[in-house]
C-alpha positions, 0 to 999 in steps of 0.5 A: 892683741899683739898680732893686731899691733904687728899688723897695724905696724906693718900697714902704717910702715907700708903707708909711710914708705909708699907715701914718702918714697913716691911723693919724693920722686915726684916733688924732688925728681933728679935733675940733669946738670947744666953740663949734661944738658949742654953736652947732649944738646951739642951731641944732637947738633942743637947747641953751638956755644959760640953762636949762642953766646953771640946772640944779644940776650936780655936777662929776665927776672919775673916774680912768680905768684908763689914767691920766688923768681923765674929767670930766663933769657929774651932774644928780641932782634925783630921789631915786628911784634912777634914773640914766642915763649918756650917751656922745657921739660922736666929735669932739664932747663931753658938750654933744652929749649934752644933748638926750638928757639932757633927754629923761630928765630929763623922765622922772624920771631923774638923768643923768650926761654926760661927755667921752670920752678926748681930748674935751672936758675929759677926758684921754687922748692918742688916740681909739680908737673904743670900745676904750679908751673902754669901759674908761672907761665901766666906770669911770664905771658903777663910780663911779655904783654906788659913789656911789649903790648897786648897787640903783639902776636904771641905763641907758646911752645912746650915740650913734655912737662912744658907741653902739659904746662902750656895746655893747662895754662891755655885751659885757664879762663884767659887763654892768653896766647894766639897759638900753642904747640904741645910736643909730647904731653901726657893727657892725665897725670894720674893715668901717666903715673899708673903707666910709669908704676907698671913700667918702672916698678911693676906695681899696680896703681891701686897699691900706690896711687891712693896713698901717693895722692893723699901724701902729695895733697898734704905735702905739696898742696895740690891734687894730682887730679888737677894736673889733667890737660884732657880735662881742660883742652876743650876750653882752649879757644886758640889753635893748638898743634900737637906733636908726638913720636909714634915710638915714644915709650915714656908718654905714649903717643895716644895721649896726644891723639886723645887731646887732639880729638877733644880739642875744639876749633882750630887744631893740627896733629903730627905723629913722627915716625922716628924718635923716642920721648921728646925726640920728635924734632931731633929725629924728624927735623925736616918734617917737624919744620914743615908741620910748623910752617903748615900750622902757622900758614893755616892759622894765618900767622 
């Protein structure tokens, strides 16, 4: 009896340790400070403080359907009905989207950059890697259309978690933008977590995922299985440009290959030769801009 109790105690301790440790790492992933983000973007040549401050910006506050405020910045110098929304990756903020924002400002697009839940100035207690974030993106899209009309041309660009958010949103029934650019998304959250468990902790997914999935469902009220762009990408009616770096060692570029292959209709893919995760533009600037130009021309925008 004593051995049984000891064994049960060990098993219970393992379940609690694994459940709380790994769901904490997901829900409360450590974020970079604003200074860290801006220092990196400045070092990479993407951010110029004087130029950014000189832009005429409108502070935007959009209510999330989950009860907090989504905060962002709108730069709209053009009266041409063209708008881009940018979704940043995990741990950073809207400032990480400035490099992509500048690409489209130069091409005559009005732009909106915003902070995901629990990032930057936006509210929200947890990070869900695209699940709750897709509903926030829906609120942002609805706000832009309510402000500027349903006849505008609207595109969405997402990087990493922002790309996953973009695809999950696009896979919803409304598919509310005219085109999407997904830079380095994973194709399935559980698959990505199993991969990171092996790389970072040298643990097989079978020892962790059943426990982590149950704890996440109880703690953050969503299923890991719901965060799966590959499950919805064939529902996306509008064109998608997939971008990934061949040397990405955080989210393997095969994820974008799989998503591209399953996407129906208009699509394009660019696998950059240089750059690690989320560095396709930084390390391949001319090629990145060229592929965007080609994509927009091919889809008639």
